[in-house]
C-alpha positions in Angstrom: -22.9 -13.6 11.5 -24.1 -12.4 8.2 -22.6 -9.6 6.7 -25.0 -6.6 6.4 -24.8 -4.9 2.8 -26.3 -2.4 0.9 -30.3 -4.1 0.3 -29.7 -3.8 -3.7 -27.1 -6.2 -4.0 -29.2 -9.1 -1.7 -30.4 -10.7 -4.6 -27.8 -13.3 -5.2 -24.3 -14.5 -5.3 -23.2 -12.8 -8.9 -24.8 -9.0 -7.1 -23.2 -9.6 -3.8 -19.6 -10.4 -5.3 -20.2 -7.7 -7.5 -20.7 -5.2 -4.2 -18.4 -6.8 -1.8 -15.5 -6.9 -4.1 -15.8 -3.9 -6.9 -18.7 -1.7 -6.6 -17.8 1.5 -4.7 -13.8 0.6 -4.5 -11.7 3.4 -6.1 -10.5 2.4 -9.7 -7.5 4.3 -11.2 -6.7 2.3 -14.3 -7.8 3.2 -17.7 -8.7 0.0 -19.0 -10.7 -0.8 -15.9 -12.6 2.6 -16.3 -13.2 1.8 -19.8 -14.4 -1.4 -19.1 -17.3 0.2 -16.8 -17.7 3.2 -19.2 -18.8 0.5 -21.9 -20.9 -1.7 -19.5 -22.5 1.2 -18.2 -23.1 2.6 -21.3 -24.8 -0.6 -22.4 -27.1 -0.5 -19.0 -28.8 2.7 -20.2 -32.2 1.7 -19.6 -31.7 -1.7 -18.5 -31.1 -3.0 -15.1 -27.2 -3.4 -14.0 -28.2 -7.1 -13.0 -28.7 -7.7 -17.0 -25.7 -6.2 -17.8 -23.4 -8.1 -14.5 -25.0 -11.2 -15.5 -23.3 -10.7 -19.4 -19.9 -9.4 -18.4 -18.0 -12.1 -19.6 -19.7 -12.0 -22.7 -19.1 -8.6 -23.3 -15.2 -9.0 -22.3 -15.2 -11.6 -25.4 -17.3 -9.6 -27.5 -15.4 -6.2 -26.8 -11.6 -8.0 -27.0 -11.3 -7.8 -23.0 -12.4 -4.2 -23.3 -9.0 -2.7 -25.0 -9.8 0.2 -25.9 -7.3 0.6 -29.1 -9.0 -2.4 -30.6 -12.8 -1.6 -29.8 -11.5 2.1 -31.7 -10.8 -0.1 -34.6 -13.7 -2.3 -35.2 -14.9 -2.5 -38.7 -18.4 -2.6 -39.8 -18.0 -6.3 -40.2 -17.2 -6.5 -36.4 -20.3 -4.3 -35.5 -22.4 -6.4 -37.9 -21.1 -9.6 -36.0 -22.0 -7.9 -32.4 -25.5 -7.5 -33.5 -25.7 -11.4 -34.1 -24.3 -12.0 -30.5 -27.1 -13.0 -28.1 -24.6 -12.9 -25.5 -24.4 -9.2 -25.2 -27.0 -6.4 -25.8 -28.0 -6.4 -29.5 -28.6 -2.8 -29.7 -27.3 -1.0 -32.8 -26.7 2.3 -31.4 -24.9 1.4 -28.2 -22.7 -0.9 -30.0 -21.8 1.8 -32.5 -21.7 4.2 -29.4 -18.7 1.7 -28.2 -16.5 2.5 -30.7 -17.3 6.3 -30.8 -16.5 5.9 -27.0 -13.1 4.3 -27.4 -12.0 7.0 -30.0 -13.0 9.6 -27.7 -11.6 7.9 -24.6 -8.2 7.9 -26.7 -8.3 11.3 -27.5 -8.4 12.2 -23.6 -5.7 9.9 -23.2 -3.7 11.6 -25.6 -4.9 15.3 -23.9 -4.5 14.4 -20.2 -1.8 11.6 -20.4 -4.3 9.2 -19.0 -8.2 9.1 -18.9 -8.2 8.1 -15.0 -6.5 11.5 -14.7 -9.1 13.2 -16.7 -12.2 11.8 -14.9 -11.0 11.6 -11.5 -10.4 15.5 -12.0 -13.6 16.2 -11.8 -14.1 14.8 -8.1 -10.7 16.6 -6.8 -8.6 12.9 -7.6 -10.4 11.8 -4.4 -13.6 9.8 -3.8 -16.3 11.6 -2.7 -18.2 9.7 0.4 -21.7 10.6 0.8 -22.4 8.2 3.8 -26.0 7.6 3.2 -28.2 6.0 5.8 -30.3 4.2 3.5 -30.5 3.7 -0.2 -33.4 6.7 -0.6 -30.7 8.7 0.6 -28.3 7.8 -2.5 -28.9 9.9 -5.5 -29.4 9.1 -9.2 -27.4 11.9 -10.6 -25.7 14.6 -9.0 -24.3 18.3 -10.0 -21.0 17.0 -10.6 -22.4 13.5 -12.9 -24.4 16.5 -14.8 -21.1 18.3 -15.3 -19.3 15.3 -16.3 -21.6 14.3 -18.8 -21.9 17.3 -20.4 -18.3 17.3 -20.7 -18.1 13.7 -22.1 -21.2 14.5 -24.6 -19.0 17.9 -25.8 -15.9 15.4 -26.6 -18.0 13.0 -28.6 -19.4 10.1 -26.1 -22.7 8.8 -26.7 -25.1 7.2 -24.0 -23.5 9.4 -21.4 -26.4 10.9 -19.4 -26.2 12.5 -15.7 -27.5 8.9 -14.8 -25.5 6.6 -16.6 -22.3 8.9 -15.5 -23.4 8.7 -11.9 -23.6 4.9 -12.1 -19.8 4.8 -13.6 -18.8 7.1 -10.6 -20.3 4.8 -8.0 -19.0 1.7 -10.0 -15.6 3.0 -9.9 -15.6 4.7 -6.4 -15.4 8.0 -7.8 -18.2 8.4 -5.0 -18.9 5.8 -2.2 -22.7 5.0 -1.6 -22.2 2.2 0.5 -24.8 2.9 3.3 -23.4 3.8 6.7 -24.4 0.4 8.3 -22.8 -1.8 5.3 -20.2 -4.4 6.6 -17.7 -2.4 3.5 -17.5 1.0 5.5 -15.7 -0.8 8.6 -13.3 -2.7 6.3 -10.6 -0.9 4.1 -12.5 -0.8 0.5 
């Protein structure tokens, strides 16, 4: 019997694997949170599939998403990234990755870890929206609005409420798997 999944992931195996093994699963470790934050900011204005299909290239280009290394990228490194056809070559987004890494580190210093900061917006545990259909899944929420505003205040770029909500979904801060998705009957 074939698994029933959220409709958005049925494009191909890349999407199904991401849906089944990552999307909506709570992430509390800073390195993975940083990876998703960088990927989501590059996704702004593009499809998530585009980013997901280039994920390995992003990992190589961004030093396996090592926040300390990314925070110290030189102008020469930024220029080399602009020549890397394996990633999204948007100068503002590439520069934002460095700015966001620096802001990420400041939050780590203030809160002890970024995870403690970001999960504080949802009381430390996932919000389960239990949508019955994809049309019930919002693009933004009041929480993503507040989090977006706070991230911007702290110097982050490309973190509008839609990007932030997508990040919350990806890292399991919210569970938007539709009610008949197989992931709801199996432990996430």
